[in-house]
N, C-alpha and C positions, 0 to 999 in steps of 0.2 A: 654524906660520905657513904652510908650504908646503902642508900638508894642507888648511887653510882656503881657500887660493887655488885649489887643485885642485877643491875642492867648489864654490866660487863659479863656476868655469868650467863645470863640469857643469850647474849650475843655469841659467846663461845659455844653454847649448845647448838646454835644454828650453823656454825661453820661446817660440820660434816655434811649437812644437807645442801649447803651452798656449793661445796666442792663436788658433791655427787651430781647435782644438777648441771654444773658447769662441764664436768667430764662427759656426761651423757649427751649434752647438747653439742659439745665439740665433736664427739664421735659421729653423731647423726649428720651434722653439717659437713664434716670432712668426708664421710663415707658416701654421701649423695653425689659429690662432685668428683669422686675418684674414678679413674678409668683403670680397671684391674689389669687389662692386657699389657699396656705399655709398661706399667710398674713391674709386672712379672718378667717381661722381656728384659728390662734393665737389670734386674737382679740376676736373671739367668746369664746375661752377658758377662757379669762379674765372676761367675763360676765359684770356685772354692774360696775366692777372696771376698765374697760378699759379706760374710759374717765378720771377719777381722776388720774390714773397712768400716762397717757400721759401728763396731765397738770403738774404733779410733775416733769416729765422728762424735759418738756419744760422750766419750771421755773428754774430748776437746770442748764440747758444749758445756759440760759440767765445769770445766776450768774457767770458761768465759761467762758463767752465770746465765746461760740460756735455759729456758724452761724445759725440764726433762720430760714432762708428761707428754708433750707432743711427740718427741722421739720414741717414747715408750709405746704410744699408739701405733706409730709407723713400724716399729720393730715387730709388734704383734701381727700387723697386716702383712708384712713382707716375709716373715719367717714362721708364722703360725704361733699358736699359744704356748707350745712347749719350748721349741728352739727360740722363739721370740722372748720368752721369759728369761732364759739362760743368757741370751745375747744382751738383752737390756741390763740384766744384773751385772754382767761382765763389764759393759761399758760404763755404767754408773759407778761401780766399785773401783774400776781403774781410774776414772776421773777423780773420785773421792781420795784415792791414795796419792795421786799426783798433786792435788791441791794440798793435802796434808803435808807432803814432803816439801812442797814449795814454801809453805808457811814456816815449816820447821827450820829450813836451811837458807832461805832467801828473803822472805818477805814478812818478817815478824812485826816490823814497825807499821807496815801498811795494814796488816790484819788487826793490830791493836787499835789503829785509828778507825777502821771500819766497824769493829764490834763494840767499841766503847765499854760501858759498864757491864754489858752482857758477858764479856769475856771473863769477868771475875766469877760469875755463876758457873760458867763452864769449867773453869780451872778448879773451883771448889768441888764440883760434882765428880770430876774425874779423880781428883785427889782422894775423895771419900769412897768412891765405888768402882773406879777403874772401868773395865770394859762394860760392866753392867750399866753405867751411866750412858755410855755410847749406845748401847742397845735401847735404853729408854728414850733417848732423844731421837733415835731413828724411828721408833714406833709412835712417839708423841711429838708432833712437829712444833716444839717450842721455839725453835730458831729456823730461819731459812736454810734449806738443805745445802745450797752451794756455799753460803757463807760459813755454815757450821763446819764444813770440810776443812776450810782454812783455819778456823778457830781451834779445832781439835789438834791441829798440828803444833800448837803452842803449849799443849798439856804434856804431862809426863807419861802418857800411855805409849806403849811401843806400837810400831807399825802393824805387825801381824795380828795382835788382838783387836786393834782398830778395824782392820780389813775384815776379819772374821765376823765381828759384831755387825759391821755395816752390811756385809753380803747377806747374812742370815736374816737380819731384821728388815731388809728391803724386799724379801721374797713376797709377802702378801701384796704389796703395792705393785710390784713388777708383774706378778701373775694377773692381777686384776686389769691393769692397763694393756698388757699384751693380749689378753682374751678380748677386751673391748675393741682393740684395733683389728683383731682377727674377725670379729663379728661385723665390724663396720665394712670391711672389704667383702665379706660374704654377702652382706646386704646389697652392696653396690653391684656385685656379680650375680645377684639373683640366686644365691645358694639355697640349699635345702635345710629344713628344720630350723628356720631362723628364730621362731618363737622360743624354742627350748634354749637355743644358744644365747638369745638375748636375755632371757630370764636368768640364766647362769651368770652372764656378765653383770646383770643388775645385782644379783646376790653377792658376787665378789666385791663389787663396789660398795655395797651397803656394809659389808663386813669390814672393809678397809676404812670406811668413813667413821664407823663407830668403834674401831679397835683402839684408838687413842684414849677414849673415855674409859674403856674396860681396863686398859693397862694402868691408867691413872688411879682407878679405884683399887685395883689389886696392889699397887705400889704403896698406898697409904694404909692398907690393912695392918692392924697390930700383929 
């Protein structure tokens, strides 16, 4: 039993490195095949509606359990690191709020069936800590993001504290992926100063990858 637990701990320590490698590989593969000019033209054709449309698509993807990190890369490539971060955050938070409200008012039985015994841990965590527990599970991915949005809708937390904790605690990841998407497009376009931009993207991803471990240690301190 002890050997199994030790093995599980070692596996958990490798998760940040696996996620980091996957994100970098995805960006490099995606950036190599991307043609910047048609993408820029498509966004330009949407005009001022480009941001709201992307936010709506991101929110819908969150509701439908589609992987958000791909859209986060695309958002950074299309809108740049600053606006891309804000637009990605807005889309992910809107989707999280819609999933939360759907579970609270429409789909509680379905959510209970999907989450199983994990729901009890979420209910107990929110009961004990409120928005702090929401902040913790956003920074430390103990549960799948999209399913967690629905599960939190069955807790006693109010919508706006949930939204605020979600938005704030997703900033590190949103910034890292938006910057990585931006660097991927710059690489495809032959942009300048790629080494510095790439190193910054790598630094952001390393920070995001190891942030859950730091938060976990801080949380258990007496």
